[in-house]
C-alpha positions in Angstrom: 90.1 78.3 156.6 89.4 80.7 153.7 86.4 80.6 151.3 88.3 78.9 148.5 89.5 76.1 150.8 86.0 75.5 152.0 84.6 75.4 148.4 87.3 72.9 147.2 86.8 70.7 150.3 83.1 70.4 149.4 83.9 69.6 145.8 86.7 67.1 146.7 86.1 65.4 150.1 88.9 63.0 149.7 91.4 65.9 149.9 90.5 66.5 153.5 92.2 63.2 154.4 95.5 64.2 152.9 98.3 65.9 154.7 98.2 69.6 154.7 101.9 69.4 153.6 100.8 67.9 150.2 97.7 70.0 149.6 98.3 73.6 148.4 95.0 75.3 148.0 96.3 78.8 147.2 100.0 79.4 147.6 101.0 82.8 148.8 102.0 84.9 145.8 105.7 85.8 145.5 106.3 89.4 146.1 108.5 89.9 143.1 107.4 86.8 141.0 105.4 86.9 137.8 102.9 84.2 137.0 101.4 83.1 133.6 97.9 84.3 132.8 96.8 80.7 132.8 97.7 80.6 136.5 95.0 81.4 139.0 97.7 83.2 141.1 98.1 85.8 138.3 94.4 86.8 138.6 94.4 86.8 142.4 96.9 89.7 142.0 95.1 91.3 139.1 91.6 91.6 140.5 90.9 94.9 142.3 88.1 96.7 144.1 88.0 100.1 142.4 87.4 103.3 144.4 85.2 106.3 143.5 84.6 109.7 145.0 81.2 111.1 145.9 80.7 114.4 147.8 84.4 114.5 148.6 84.3 111.1 150.2 86.2 108.1 148.8 84.2 104.8 148.6 85.3 101.3 147.7 83.3 99.3 145.2 81.8 96.1 146.8 82.6 94.0 143.8 86.0 93.2 142.2 86.9 94.2 138.7 89.7 93.2 136.3 91.3 94.6 133.1 91.9 92.0 130.5 94.1 92.6 127.5 94.1 90.6 124.3 95.2 91.4 120.7 96.0 95.0 121.6 92.7 95.7 123.2 92.4 96.3 127.0 88.9 96.0 128.5 88.0 96.6 132.1 84.9 94.8 133.5 83.2 94.1 136.8 83.3 90.5 138.0 80.1 91.0 140.0 81.3 89.3 143.1 82.9 90.5 146.4 84.7 87.2 146.9 88.4 87.5 145.8 88.8 83.8 145.0 85.6 83.7 142.9 86.6 86.9 141.1 90.0 85.4 140.2 88.4 82.2 138.9 85.9 84.2 136.8 88.6 86.5 135.4 90.7 83.4 134.4 87.6 81.9 132.7 86.9 85.0 130.7 90.5 85.5 129.7 90.8 81.9 128.4 87.5 82.2 126.5 88.5 85.5 124.9 92.0 84.2 124.1 90.4 81.3 122.1 87.3 82.8 120.6 88.1 86.6 120.4 86.5 89.6 121.9 83.3 89.6 119.8 82.2 86.1 121.1 83.5 87.0 124.5 81.3 90.0 124.7 78.3 88.0 123.4 78.8 85.4 126.2 79.8 87.5 129.2 78.6 91.0 128.3 75.6 90.9 126.0 75.1 94.6 126.3 78.7 95.2 125.1 78.1 92.7 122.2 75.2 94.8 121.1 77.4 97.8 121.2 79.9 96.3 118.8 77.1 95.6 116.3 76.3 99.4 116.2 79.7 101.0 116.6 80.5 104.7 116.9 82.9 106.6 114.7 85.4 106.6 117.6 85.1 102.8 118.1 85.6 102.2 114.4 88.7 104.4 114.3 90.1 102.7 117.4 89.5 99.3 115.9 91.2 100.2 112.6 94.2 101.7 114.5 94.6 98.5 116.5 94.5 96.0 113.7 94.7 97.8 110.3 97.7 97.3 108.0 98.0 101.0 107.0 101.0 103.3 107.6 100.4 105.4 110.7 100.6 108.8 109.0 98.4 107.8 106.1 95.8 106.3 108.6 95.9 109.5 110.6 95.0 111.5 107.5 92.1 109.1 106.8 90.8 109.5 110.3 90.9 113.3 110.1 88.8 113.2 106.9 86.3 110.8 108.5 86.0 113.0 111.6 85.5 116.1 109.5 82.5 114.6 107.6 81.1 113.0 110.8 81.3 116.3 112.6 79.6 118.2 109.9 76.8 115.7 109.5 76.2 115.4 113.2 76.4 119.1 113.8 79.6 119.0 116.0 81.1 122.5 115.6 84.6 122.5 114.2 85.7 125.5 116.4 89.3 126.5 116.9 89.2 124.9 120.4 89.5 121.5 118.7 93.2 122.3 118.4 93.6 123.1 122.1 95.9 120.5 123.5 96.5 122.4 126.8 93.1 122.9 128.2 91.4 119.7 126.9 89.6 121.3 123.9 91.1 118.7 121.6 90.0 115.7 123.8 86.5 117.1 124.2 86.1 117.6 120.4 87.4 114.1 119.6 85.1 112.6 122.2 82.0 114.4 120.8 82.8 113.3 117.2 83.7 109.8 118.5 80.2 109.4 119.9 78.5 109.8 116.5 77.1 106.4 115.3 78.8 105.0 112.2 75.3 104.2 110.8 74.5 107.9 110.9 76.9 108.4 108.0 74.5 107.4 105.1 75.1 107.9 101.4 72.4 110.6 101.1 73.8 112.6 104.0 77.3 112.3 102.6 76.2 113.4 99.1 74.4 116.4 100.7 77.6 117.2 102.6 79.5 117.2 99.3 77.1 119.6 97.6 77.1 121.9 100.6 80.9 121.8 100.7 81.0 123.0 97.1 78.3 125.6 97.6 80.2 127.2 100.4 83.2 128.0 98.1 83.2 131.0 95.8 81.5 130.3 92.5 84.3 131.5 90.2 86.0 128.7 88.2 89.3 128.8 90.1 87.6 128.6 93.5 85.3 125.8 92.4 88.2 123.8 90.9 90.0 124.1 94.3 86.9 123.1 96.2 86.3 120.1 93.9 89.9 119.0 94.4 89.6 119.3 98.2 86.3 117.4 98.2 87.7 114.6 96.2 90.7 114.3 98.5 88.5 114.2 101.7 86.2 111.5 100.1 89.1 109.5 98.9 90.6 109.4 102.4 87.2 108.3 103.9 86.8 105.5 101.4 90.3 104.3 102.3 89.1 103.6 105.8 87.0 100.7 104.4 89.8 99.2 102.3 90.4 95.5 103.1 93.8 96.0 104.7 92.3 98.5 107.1 89.2 96.5 108.3 90.3 92.9 107.7 91.1 92.2 111.3 88.8 94.6 113.2 86.8 93.0 116.1 83.6 95.0 115.6 80.8 94.7 113.1 81.6 97.2 110.4 78.7 98.2 108.1 79.2 98.5 104.4 81.0 101.7 103.3 78.5 104.5 103.0 81.0 106.2 100.7 81.0 103.5 98.1 78.3 105.2 95.9 79.6 108.7 96.3 81.3 109.9 93.1 84.2 112.3 92.7 83.9 115.7 91.1 85.4 116.3 87.7 88.5 118.3 88.7 91.2 118.0 86.0 94.7 118.4 87.5 96.4 121.7 86.8 99.4 121.1 84.5 102.7 122.6 85.6 103.8 125.6 83.7 106.9 127.5 84.6 106.4 131.1 85.7 110.1 131.9 85.8 113.3 131.6 83.9 115.5 128.9 85.5 118.8 130.4 84.3 117.9 133.8 85.8 116.8 132.1 89.0 120.1 130.1 89.2 122.2 133.2 88.7 120.3 135.0 91.4 120.7 132.1 93.8 124.5 132.1 93.3 124.6 135.8 94.0 122.2 136.1 96.9 122.1 132.7 98.6 125.4 130.8 98.2 127.3 132.9 100.7 124.6 134.7 102.7 122.2 131.7 103.2 124.1 128.5 102.4 121.5 126.2 103.9 118.8 127.7 101.6 121.2 127.4 98.7 121.7 123.7 99.4 117.9 123.1 99.6 117.4 124.9 96.3 120.2 122.7 94.7 118.7 119.5 96.0 115.2 120.4 94.7 116.2 121.9 91.4 119.2 119.7 90.4 118.1 116.4 92.0 114.3 116.7 92.2 114.1 115.7 95.9 111.0 116.1 97.9 110.8 118.4 101.0 110.9 115.5 103.4 113.8 113.9 101.6 115.8 117.2 101.7 114.9 117.6 105.4 116.3 114.3 106.5 119.1 113.7 103.9 122.4 112.6 105.4 125.8 112.9 103.9 126.3 109.1 103.5 123.7 109.3 100.7 126.3 111.0 98.5 128.2 108.4 96.5 131.0 110.7 95.4 132.8 108.3 93.0 129.7 107.5 91.0 128.1 111.0 91.1 124.8 109.8 92.6 122.6 110.5 95.6 121.0 107.3 97.0 117.6 107.8 98.5 117.0 104.9 100.8 115.5 104.0 104.2 117.5 105.4 107.2 117.0 105.8 110.9 115.0 108.9 110.2 113.8 108.7 106.6 111.3 106.3 105.2 110.9 106.7 101.3 107.4 107.7 100.2 106.9 104.5 98.2 108.9 101.5 97.2 109.8 103.2 93.9 111.0 106.3 95.8 114.1 104.4 97.0 116.5 104.9 94.2 119.8 106.4 93.1 119.7 109.9 91.4 122.3 110.7 88.8 124.0 114.1 89.5 126.1 116.3 87.4 129.8 116.4 88.4 129.6 120.2 88.8 126.8 119.9 91.3 128.6 117.2 93.2 131.6 119.4 93.4 129.6 122.1 95.0 128.3 119.7 97.7 131.9 118.4 98.2 132.8 121.9 99.3 129.8 121.9 101.8 130.8 118.4 102.9 134.2 119.6 103.9 132.7 122.2 106.2 130.0 120.0 107.7 129.3 120.0 111.4 126.9 117.0 111.6 125.5 114.1 109.7 122.7 115.9 108.0 123.2 117.8 104.7 121.1 120.7 105.8 122.3 122.1 109.1 119.5 122.9 111.7 119.2 123.5 115.4 116.1 121.2 115.5 116.6 117.5 116.0 114.6 115.0 113.9 111.6 113.4 115.5 110.4 109.9 114.6 107.2 108.0 115.1 104.9 111.1 114.9 101.5 110.9 113.3 102.1 114.3 111.7 104.9 115.9 109.7 107.4 118.1 111.5 110.3 119.5 109.4 113.6 120.0 111.2 114.6 122.5 108.5 111.5 124.7 108.7 113.7 127.6 109.7 115.3 127.5 106.2 112.2 126.4 104.2 110.2 129.5 105.1 112.7 132.2 104.0 113.6 130.2 100.9 109.9 130.1 100.0 109.7 133.9 100.4 112.8 134.3 98.3 111.4 132.1 95.5 108.2 134.0 95.4 110.1 137.3 95.2 111.9 135.9 92.2 108.8 135.0 90.2 108.1 131.5 91.3 104.3 131.3 91.6 102.1 128.6 92.9 101.0 127.1 96.3 104.4 125.5 97.0 107.3 127.3 95.2 109.8 124.8 96.6 107.8 121.9 95.1 107.9 123.8 91.8 111.6 123.3 91.7 111.0 119.5 91.6 108.5 120.0 88.8 111.0 122.2 86.9 113.6 119.4 87.4 111.2 116.9 85.8 110.4 119.3 83.0 114.0 119.9 82.1 114.7 116.2 81.9 111.5 115.7 79.9 112.6 118.4 77.4 116.0 116.7 76.9 115.4 113.0 77.3 111.7 112.4 77.2 108.9 111.7 79.7 110.0 108.2 80.6 113.4 109.4 81.7 111.6 112.2 83.6 109.3 109.7 85.4 112.3 107.6 86.4 114.2 110.6 87.7 111.2 111.8 89.7 110.8 108.2 91.0 107.1 108.1 90.1 105.0 105.0 90.2 103.8 105.5 86.6 104.4 107.8 83.7 100.8 109.0 84.0 101.6 110.7 87.3 104.5 112.5 85.6 102.4 113.5 82.6 99.4 114.8 84.6 101.1 116.8 87.2 104.8 117.4 86.8 106.1 118.2 83.4 105.8 121.4 81.3 106.0 120.6 77.5 108.6 123.1 76.4 108.9 121.8 72.8 106.0 123.4 70.9 104.6 121.8 67.7 102.6 124.6 66.0 100.9 123.8 62.7 101.1 126.3 59.9 97.8 126.9 58.1 99.8 127.4 54.9 100.9 123.8 55.1 97.3 122.6 55.1 95.6 125.2 52.9 98.4 126.4 50.7 98.9 130.0 49.7 95.6 131.9 49.4 95.2 134.1 46.2 92.8 136.4 47.9 95.1 137.5 50.7 96.6 141.0 50.2 100.0 141.4 51.8 100.3 144.3 54.2 102.5 147.1 53.1 105.8 147.4 54.9 106.5 150.9 56.2 110.1 151.9 55.5 112.3 152.0 58.6 113.0 155.4 60.0 116.6 156.4 60.3 117.8 157.2 63.8 119.9 160.3 63.9 
């Protein structure tokens, strides 16, 4: 008779008088069957004795352990008994308690040391908790985490060496683990403020470099503050301290207004001559950016069904591969009939569903951006720079030029709608170049001055 039967017989003596045919103390688990987690038979299969290696010898732990998963969190813990039946009962008890009360109270009852740990979380535990339960888009959250790790690494003295990008030899994992061990309470407002001042001091002191450093500093701090937004921390199962970034102010870094560095008519003529036949994919990219104002990602993943030929519009909407940047980004863009005619010609020669042909297949679900058309973006960027398009992103300048042309002809509200911005302020601050100048003549204000002597006009020389 096994240990579980002996224990139950002690607790229920009347059961010993019953037929063994009616008393099932621990049915033999089915080989291929699956039991509910509320069934003791599930935990009899789930508890294990882990093994470990020491001096090249393999040893088995004397006690059973179990991995319990609840609300996206999987925790392994020792059950502190070498009896399989007792271990299964304890595992079931812990699971039922955690299922009802949550991990925080579960740790407080069964693992007080672990509970204390959740009251003083590390940067890594905080990031993991937000990733499990936060209502933040994955790519946005990943950028927030990168910013938090950067400041945590600098404050804690964890070197940001190139090896942190080494995915092959474990350099990336080691760096993440080192930053993840930094206590969240180590990120205090005075330390973060000192980090900001040091960040700005390391940049060159000329006005252009300082403006760039201020913009970068504001971006990093804005991302870190976003880690404490309600939709990120509302459901975390650790004790999150108040945001140490709340009192950190942004630097005054006025956005640089767009100003065209090229003549759009000359650029278009050059594109027709140099790209239309020799580099058709680059030509299509330029058309979509300059004539439709599409973003790089939208161009990269645009498919032919987005063209509504009868209505002369391009519909930007969610597809299998493309998720619009914002709710307002999903819209229809009016196109000129001549531009649509050019794309009809390309459409007749298409070889796939994507407007821009590429040998690279689209990838979904990544936490970082990978462009399938990078083989065309790079040479087009070089071509644009060679034709006078200045700036950090010449291709994005085409979108800004698109907005400026509409602003010049139809006003800023039309430009904002065409660019699919969330507000006119975004359009005004970053995207449009005011082409219509309104100079004021001093004569209109002061009138003609009697003490101004007109300059003598030299007679024009005859050209023989």
